[in-house]
C-alpha positions as CSV (number, residue, x, y, z in Angstrom):
1,M,-67.7,-6.9,-12.4
2,S,-66.7,-3.6,-10.9
3,L,-68.7,-2.6,-7.8
4,A,-67.5,1.0,-7.9
5,S,-70.3,3.6,-7.5
6,I,-70.6,7.4,-7.6
7,I,-72.4,9.3,-4.9
8,R,-74.1,12.4,-6.2
9,G,-76.4,14.9,-4.6
10,V,-80.0,14.8,-5.7
11,L,-80.5,18.5,-5.8
12,T,-77.1,19.7,-7.1
13,G,-75.8,16.7,-9.0
14,N,-72.4,17.3,-7.4
15,G,-70.4,14.2,-6.7
16,A,-68.5,13.2,-3.5
17,E,-64.7,13.1,-3.5
18,V,-62.0,11.2,-1.7
19,D,-58.4,12.1,-0.8
20,T,-55.3,10.1,-1.8
21,S,-55.9,7.7,1.1
22,N,-59.4,7.0,0.0
23,N,-61.0,9.0,2.9
24,L,-64.2,10.7,2.0
25,R,-63.6,14.5,1.9
26,V,-66.1,16.3,4.1
27,R,-66.7,20.0,4.5
28,L,-69.0,21.2,7.3
29,P,-71.6,23.9,6.4
30,S,-70.4,27.5,6.9
31,L,-73.9,28.8,7.6
32,L,-75.2,28.5,11.1
33,A,-78.7,27.7,9.9
34,E,-77.3,24.7,8.0
35,A,-75.0,23.4,10.7
36,G,-75.6,20.2,12.5
37,F,-74.1,19.1,15.7
38,N,-71.3,16.8,16.7
39,A,-70.2,15.6,20.1
40,P,-66.5,16.1,20.7
41,V,-64.8,13.5,23.0
42,A,-61.3,13.1,24.3
43,E,-59.4,9.8,23.8
44,V,-57.8,9.0,27.1
45,H,-56.5,5.6,26.1
46,D,-56.3,4.1,22.5
47,G,-56.8,0.5,23.6
48,S,-53.7,-0.8,21.8
49,V,-52.6,-2.5,25.0
50,G,-54.2,-3.2,28.3
51,A,-57.8,-2.1,28.8
52,A,-60.2,-1.3,26.0
53,R,-60.2,2.1,24.3
54,L,-61.4,4.8,26.7
55,L,-63.2,8.0,25.5
56,R,-64.6,10.7,27.7
57,A,-67.0,13.5,26.8
58,L,-66.2,17.1,27.4
59,D,-68.3,18.9,29.9
60,L,-69.9,22.4,29.8
61,S,-71.3,24.5,32.6
62,P,-74.9,25.7,32.6
63,D,-73.5,29.0,31.1
64,F,-71.9,27.1,28.2
65,R,-68.3,27.4,29.5
66,L,-66.0,24.4,29.0
67,R,-65.2,23.0,32.4
68,A,-61.6,22.7,33.3
69,G,-60.0,21.3,36.4
70,I,-56.9,22.6,38.2
71,D,-54.8,20.0,40.0
72,S,-53.1,20.4,43.4
73,V,-49.9,18.7,44.2
74,V,-50.0,17.3,47.8
75,W,-46.9,15.1,47.8
76,Q,-43.7,14.9,45.8
77,D,-40.5,13.1,46.8
78,T,-37.4,11.7,45.3
79,F,-34.6,9.7,46.9
80,S,-31.4,11.1,45.5
81,H,-30.0,11.4,49.1
82,A,-28.8,8.7,51.4
83,V,-30.8,9.3,54.6
84,F,-34.1,7.7,55.5
85,N,-36.2,10.6,56.6
86,T,-37.9,9.6,59.8
87,S,-39.7,12.9,59.9
88,T,-41.9,11.9,57.0
89,Y,-41.8,8.1,56.7
90,Q,-42.3,5.3,59.2
91,G,-39.9,2.5,58.5
92,V,-40.4,-1.1,59.8
93,T,-38.1,-4.0,58.9
94,S,-37.5,-7.6,60.0
95,T,-34.3,-9.1,58.5
96,M,-35.0,-7.4,55.2
97,T,-33.5,-3.9,55.0
98,I,-34.3,-0.5,53.5
99,S,-31.5,1.7,52.1
100,L,-31.2,4.8,50.1
101,T,-28.7,4.4,47.3
102,G,-28.3,5.2,43.6
103,G,-31.1,7.7,43.7
104,R,-33.7,5.2,45.0
105,M,-35.3,3.9,48.2
106,V,-34.3,0.2,48.0
107,F,-36.5,-2.4,49.7
108,N,-34.8,-5.7,50.6
109,A,-31.5,-4.0,49.9
110,G,-29.7,-7.1,51.4
111,N,-31.3,-9.5,48.9
112,N,-33.0,-11.7,51.5
113,T,-34.8,-14.8,50.2
114,A,-36.0,-16.3,53.5
115,S,-39.6,-16.6,54.5
116,A,-41.5,-14.2,56.8
117,N,-39.1,-11.2,56.3
118,V,-40.5,-7.8,55.6
119,A,-39.5,-4.2,54.8
120,R,-42.2,-1.6,54.9
121,A,-42.3,2.2,54.7
122,Q,-45.3,4.4,54.8
123,T,-45.9,8.2,55.2
124,Y,-47.1,9.5,58.5
125,R,-49.3,11.8,56.5
126,S,-52.6,10.6,55.0
127,F,-53.9,11.7,51.6
128,P,-57.5,12.5,50.7
129,V,-59.8,10.4,48.6
130,I,-62.6,12.8,47.9
131,G,-65.7,11.7,46.0
132,T,-65.7,12.9,42.3
133,Y,-62.2,14.6,42.6
134,P,-59.7,12.0,41.4
135,T,-56.6,11.3,43.4
136,Y,-53.5,10.5,41.3
137,V,-50.8,8.3,42.9
138,D,-47.6,8.1,40.8
139,Y,-44.7,5.8,41.5
140,W,-41.6,5.6,39.4
141,L,-39.9,2.3,40.5
142,M,-38.4,-0.9,39.3
143,M,-38.3,-4.5,40.3
144,T,-35.0,-6.2,40.0
145,Q,-36.3,-9.6,39.1
146,D,-39.2,-11.0,37.2
147,P,-42.2,-11.7,39.6
148,Q,-41.1,-14.3,42.1
149,A,-43.2,-17.0,43.7
150,N,-43.6,-16.5,47.5
151,N,-42.7,-12.8,47.2
152,I,-45.4,-10.1,47.8
153,T,-44.7,-6.5,46.9
154,E,-47.3,-3.8,47.4
155,F,-47.3,0.0,46.8
156,G,-50.0,2.6,46.6
157,L,-52.3,4.0,49.3
158,G,-53.0,1.7,52.1
159,I,-53.0,0.6,55.7
160,A,-50.9,-2.4,56.6
161,T,-48.7,-3.8,59.4
162,G,-46.2,-6.6,59.4
163,V,-47.0,-9.2,56.8
164,A,-50.8,-9.2,57.3
165,S,-53.0,-8.3,54.4
166,P,-53.8,-4.6,54.2
167,T,-57.0,-3.5,56.0
168,D,-57.9,-0.7,53.5
169,G,-56.5,0.9,50.4
170,V,-55.9,1.0,46.7
171,F,-52.6,-0.4,45.5
172,W,-50.5,-2.5,43.1
173,R,-49.6,-6.0,44.2
174,Y,-47.1,-8.5,42.9
175,N,-48.6,-11.5,44.6
176,A,-47.1,-14.8,45.8
177,S,-48.1,-16.5,42.6
178,G,-45.8,-14.2,40.6
179,E,-48.7,-12.1,39.2
180,L,-49.1,-8.3,39.0
181,R,-52.6,-7.1,39.8
182,G,-54.4,-3.9,40.8
183,V,-56.2,-4.1,44.1
184,V,-59.1,-2.2,45.7
185,N,-59.5,-3.0,49.4
186,N,-62.5,-1.8,51.3
187,N,-62.2,-2.5,55.0
188,G,-60.4,-5.8,54.3
189,T,-62.6,-7.0,51.4
190,E,-60.6,-7.0,48.2
191,T,-61.5,-6.6,44.5
192,Q,-58.7,-7.3,42.1
193,T,-58.0,-6.8,38.4
194,S,-57.1,-9.7,36.1
195,T,-53.4,-10.4,35.7
196,I,-51.4,-7.5,34.2
197,T,-48.3,-7.9,32.1
198,P,-45.5,-6.4,34.3
199,P,-42.7,-4.1,33.1
200,A,-39.4,-5.7,32.4
201,P,-37.1,-6.1,35.4
202,N,-34.3,-3.6,36.0
203,T,-36.3,-0.9,34.2
204,V,-37.9,2.0,35.9
205,A,-41.6,2.2,35.0
206,H,-44.2,4.7,35.8
207,Y,-47.1,3.2,37.8
208,L,-50.2,5.4,38.2
209,I,-53.4,4.8,40.2
210,V,-56.3,7.1,39.6
211,V,-58.8,6.8,42.5
212,H,-62.3,8.1,41.8
213,N,-65.4,7.3,43.9
214,D,-66.9,5.3,41.1
215,R,-63.9,3.7,39.4
216,T,-60.2,3.1,40.0
217,E,-57.8,3.0,37.1
218,F,-54.4,1.3,36.9
219,W,-51.8,2.7,34.4
220,I,-48.3,1.7,33.5
221,D,-46.1,4.0,31.3
222,D,-49.2,6.0,30.2
223,E,-51.2,2.9,29.1
224,L,-54.4,2.0,30.9
225,M,-53.9,-1.5,32.0
226,A,-57.0,-2.3,34.0
227,T,-59.9,-0.7,35.9
228,I,-62.1,-1.7,38.9
229,D,-65.6,-0.3,39.2
230,T,-66.5,0.4,42.8
231,P,-68.7,-2.5,43.9
232,A,-72.4,-1.6,44.1
233,T,-72.4,-2.5,47.8
234,N,-69.7,0.0,48.7
235,G,-70.0,3.7,48.8
236,S,-66.4,4.2,47.8
237,P,-63.3,2.2,46.7
238,C,-61.9,2.1,50.2
239,Q,-63.6,2.7,53.5
240,S,-61.3,5.4,54.7
241,N,-61.3,8.7,52.8
242,A,-57.7,9.4,53.9
243,L,-54.8,6.9,53.5
244,P,-51.0,7.0,53.8
245,L,-48.6,6.1,51.0
246,L,-47.6,2.4,51.5
247,M,-44.6,0.5,50.2
248,R,-44.0,-3.0,51.3
249,I,-42.1,-6.1,50.3
250,Y,-42.1,-9.5,52.1
251,N,-41.7,-13.2,51.5
252,N,-44.3,-15.8,52.6
253,G,-42.0,-18.6,51.6
254,V,-38.4,-19.0,50.3
255,T,-38.0,-17.3,46.9
256,A,-35.8,-18.6,44.1
257,Q,-34.2,-15.2,43.7
258,A,-34.0,-12.2,45.9
259,Q,-36.6,-9.6,44.8
260,R,-36.0,-5.9,45.4
261,M,-38.2,-2.9,44.9
262,E,-36.4,0.3,44.1
263,V,-38.5,3.5,44.3
264,A,-37.1,6.5,42.5
265,A,-39.9,9.0,42.9
266,I,-43.5,9.4,44.3
267,N,-46.2,12.0,43.5
268,V,-49.7,12.4,44.9
269,T,-52.0,14.9,43.2
270,L,-55.5,15.9,43.9
271,G,-57.2,16.4,40.6
272,D,-59.8,19.0,39.4
273,M,-59.8,20.8,42.7
274,A,-58.5,24.3,43.0
275,S,-57.9,24.1,46.7
276,N,-56.3,27.5,46.8
277,R,-53.9,26.4,49.5
278,L,-50.9,28.7,50.1
279,W,-47.7,27.4,48.7
280,A,-46.3,27.4,52.2
281,T,-49.1,25.1,53.3
282,Q,-48.4,22.7,50.4
283,M,-44.7,22.6,51.2
284,V,-45.4,21.9,54.9
285,G,-47.8,19.2,53.8
286,M,-45.0,17.5,52.0
287,G,-42.9,17.3,55.2
288,R,-40.8,20.4,54.4
289,S,-41.6,22.5,57.4
290,S,-38.6,24.2,58.9
291,V,-39.3,22.3,62.1
292,N,-37.8,19.2,60.3
293,A,-34.3,18.9,58.8
294,P,-34.6,18.7,55.0
295,D,-34.0,15.5,53.0
296,G,-30.4,14.4,53.0
297,A,-29.6,16.0,56.4
298,T,-29.6,14.0,59.6
299,A,-33.3,13.3,60.2
300,G,-34.9,15.1,63.2
301,F,-35.9,18.5,64.3
302,T,-34.0,21.7,63.7
303,A,-34.5,23.6,66.9
304,N,-32.4,23.5,70.1
305,H,-34.9,21.8,72.4
306,A,-33.7,18.7,74.1
307,N,-36.3,16.7,76.0
308,S,-36.8,17.8,79.6
309,A,-33.5,19.7,79.8
310,A,-32.4,23.3,80.1
311,P,-30.3,24.7,77.3
312,A,-26.5,24.8,77.6
313,S,-25.2,28.3,78.2
314,A,-24.0,30.0,75.1
315,T,-20.7,31.9,74.8
316,L,-21.6,35.2,73.1
317,S,-19.4,35.9,70.1
318,N,-19.3,38.0,67.0
319,T,-17.4,35.3,65.0
320,A,-18.7,32.0,66.5
321,A,-22.2,30.6,66.9
322,G,-23.7,30.3,70.3
323,Y,-25.9,27.5,68.9
324,T,-25.9,26.0,65.4
325,T,-29.6,25.1,65.3
326,L,-32.6,26.9,63.8
327,G,-33.7,28.7,66.9
328,G,-34.9,26.9,70.0
329,Q,-34.1,27.4,73.7
330,W,-31.2,29.7,74.6
331,Q,-29.5,31.2,77.7
332,F,-26.3,33.0,78.6
333,A,-24.7,34.6,81.6
334,A,-25.5,38.4,81.9
335,V,-22.8,40.5,80.3
336,A,-22.0,44.2,80.3
337,G,-23.6,46.4,77.7
338,A,-21.8,46.8,74.3
339,E,-22.4,47.5,70.7
340,T,-21.2,44.1,69.7
341,D,-23.4,41.9,67.4
342,Y,-23.5,38.4,68.7
343,A,-24.2,35.3,66.6
344,L,-26.6,33.7,69.1
345,F,-27.8,31.2,66.5
346,A,-26.2,30.4,63.2
347,Y,-27.9,27.6,61.2
348,T,-26.4,26.4,58.0
349,V,-28.9,25.4,55.3
350,P,-27.5,22.1,53.8
351,A,-25.6,22.7,50.6
352,G,-26.8,21.2,47.4
353,T,-25.0,18.4,45.6
354,A,-25.8,16.1,42.7
355,A,-26.8,13.4,45.2
356,N,-28.7,15.8,47.4
357,P,-30.4,18.7,45.6
358,G,-30.3,21.8,47.8
359,K,-33.4,23.3,49.3
360,N,-34.0,27.0,49.9
361,L,-35.1,27.9,53.4
362,V,-38.0,30.4,53.2
363,I,-38.5,32.3,56.4
364,R,-42.0,33.8,56.8
365,G,-41.7,35.0,60.4
366,A,-39.9,34.8,63.7
367,R,-40.5,35.2,67.4
368,V,-38.2,35.7,70.4
369,D,-39.4,35.5,74.1
370,T,-37.0,36.5,76.9
371,F,-37.1,36.0,80.7
372,N,-34.8,36.4,83.6
373,M,-33.2,33.6,85.6
374,G,-30.6,33.1,88.4
375,A,-30.7,36.6,90.0
376,A,-32.7,39.8,89.8
377,V,-31.7,42.4,87.3
378,A,-29.5,45.0,89.1
379,T,-27.9,48.4,88.5
380,T,-29.1,48.9,84.9
381,P,-31.8,47.5,82.7
382,T,-30.9,44.7,80.2
383,L,-31.7,45.9,76.7
384,L,-31.8,43.2,73.9
385,Q,-31.9,44.3,70.3
386,W,-32.7,41.5,67.7
387,A,-32.1,41.0,64.0
388,I,-32.4,38.1,61.5
389,G,-29.5,37.5,59.2
390,V,-29.7,35.5,56.0
391,G,-27.4,34.6,53.1
392,G,-24.0,34.8,54.9
393,T,-21.4,32.3,53.7
394,A,-19.7,32.1,57.1
395,V,-20.8,32.0,60.7
396,S,-18.7,35.1,61.5
397,L,-20.7,38.3,61.4
398,A,-17.6,40.1,60.3
399,T,-17.6,38.3,56.9
400,V,-17.6,40.7,53.9
401,D,-18.7,40.5,50.3
402,S,-16.0,39.5,47.9
403,A,-16.1,39.1,44.2
404,T,-12.9,37.1,44.3
405,A,-13.0,35.0,47.5
406,G,-16.6,33.8,47.0
407,T,-17.8,35.2,50.3
408,R,-21.0,37.1,51.1
409,A,-21.8,39.2,54.2
410,V,-24.9,38.3,56.1
411,R,-28.0,40.4,55.2
412,R,-29.6,41.8,58.4
413,L,-33.2,42.6,59.1
414,P,-33.9,44.3,62.5
415,I,-37.0,42.7,64.1
416,G,-37.4,44.5,67.4
417,A,-36.1,45.1,70.9
418,Q,-36.9,44.0,74.5
419,S,-36.0,45.2,78.0
420,L,-35.6,43.6,81.4
421,A,-36.2,46.4,83.8
422,I,-34.1,46.9,86.9
423,G,-35.4,44.6,89.6
424,T,-36.9,42.0,87.3
425,V,-37.2,39.0,89.5
426,V,-36.2,35.4,88.6
427,G,-38.8,34.2,86.2
428,G,-39.8,37.7,85.2
429,A,-40.4,38.2,81.5
430,A,-39.2,41.0,79.2
431,N,-41.5,43.9,78.5
432,Q,-42.7,42.3,75.3
433,P,-42.0,39.5,72.9
434,V,-40.4,40.2,69.5
435,D,-42.8,38.8,66.9
436,I,-42.6,39.5,63.2
437,N,-44.6,38.3,60.3
438,L,-42.9,38.7,56.9
439,D,-45.3,39.3,54.0
440,A,-42.2,39.4,51.9
441,P,-40.4,36.3,53.1
442,L,-36.6,36.0,53.5
443,I,-34.8,33.4,51.4
444,C,-31.7,31.6,52.7
445,E,-30.1,29.6,49.9
446,P,-28.4,26.1,50.2
447,G,-25.0,26.4,51.8
448,T,-25.7,29.8,53.4
449,I,-26.5,30.6,57.0
450,V,-29.5,31.9,59.0
451,H,-28.4,34.0,61.9
452,L,-30.3,35.2,64.9
453,I,-28.3,38.3,65.9
454,L,-28.4,39.8,69.4
455,K,-27.0,43.2,70.5
456,M,-27.1,44.4,74.1
457,P,-26.3,48.1,74.2
458,V,-27.3,48.3,77.9
459,G,-26.6,45.7,80.5
460,T,-24.7,44.7,83.6
461,A,-22.7,41.6,84.3
462,T,-24.6,40.8,87.5
463,G,-23.3,37.7,89.2
464,S,-25.5,34.6,88.8
465,Q,-27.9,36.4,86.5
466,I,-28.9,34.3,83.5
467,V,-30.8,35.7,80.5
468,R,-32.9,33.0,79.0
469,G,-35.5,32.5,76.3
470,T,-36.8,30.9,73.2
471,A,-36.5,31.7,69.5
472,T,-38.9,30.4,66.9
473,F,-38.6,30.5,63.1
474,N,-41.7,30.1,60.9
475,G,-40.6,28.7,57.5
476,Y,-40.3,25.9,55.1
477,F,-37.8,24.3,52.7
478,E,-38.5,24.3,48.9
């Protein structure tokens, strides 16, 4: 017996219709007076793997505007270079090692299997966890083995030392039983997800933690794997509202195979908050201040400022650098006045390569302070005329533009002048500092040179007199 039936309207007698896939065809009313209401939602996760299907309602303001969030990037790092950047990361190892190779930061690079060994890196900077504004923590990394018994690997936001359990944080953990779990740690008290199926070894996977005051989500390759609701007894997932990035691997027993964690990239993003920070502030927050050498260069500071030491005296030259740093302390023996441009400082922005993408140096300002040492200024004043130079392809200030030799002359911007008056005593300062703020910044590209150029049209080579000072550059690498 057929159970087919026909649906017809009582008033019109019109029948309902289906499409070729047997879906009921529906047309919404075109008249506002006849329109009903529906509640649109967004599907965040379809539930095919991992956690159950997740739908979220759209949100409107009291003035009926659809609310939209603007995210702010607060950290971004890749490891295509070969130098552990001690300006941004704290590294602690015991027998295990950390190396940068193959475009990754490799933990347990020496393939150690012994017990009680550890390799840990964490940022000096902390990252905010702010109430209803989600914090997104992205890692692109791979494990080289299936989860190993007696090996513990943790990465996310957290506070930890040695091989002791973290004291606060939200992070992923491959535990000593060979399980992958998400962990919320509030002042040492942990709440964990159930066991999560890990990505295949030797495959870079995208691990994401979304931290919200009410709930923490754990995603792998755009699939929601598990969630942890903030325990009712806690006011937030972790006790601290600011935590560093944490990456750690250690063994609490001998492992059958050496486990390595290889981190390719890290992002931290503050969601739904238009913080309106200047781009310069964001770059400096990522460790890219010009006070630090950029990734790939020898880690350390860029200025000439040795601890508790006077600067070495520069030899003034038009074709050679007095110093190769980005500003700092300087001094030189007083010389006779001349119209010669001197390359007092000439700092080379590291050139870009496939293994070490180049960074532009953006200069937003500079300052020069000058004072007299050694002997009083005699006979004539000492006049110092300053300029910043950018973009030159060689240290020599005599370099010219060439369309065939691939050279470019330095581009010069005068920034001011100073004078040491006759009779200026030892320790006496110039009449004024030279201080410039650049609303239109200067750009120095990878492989080109930043010069601080000095000209002294008036001066006397007074015996024992030393002209000394400091030079400061305000900038960042991007």
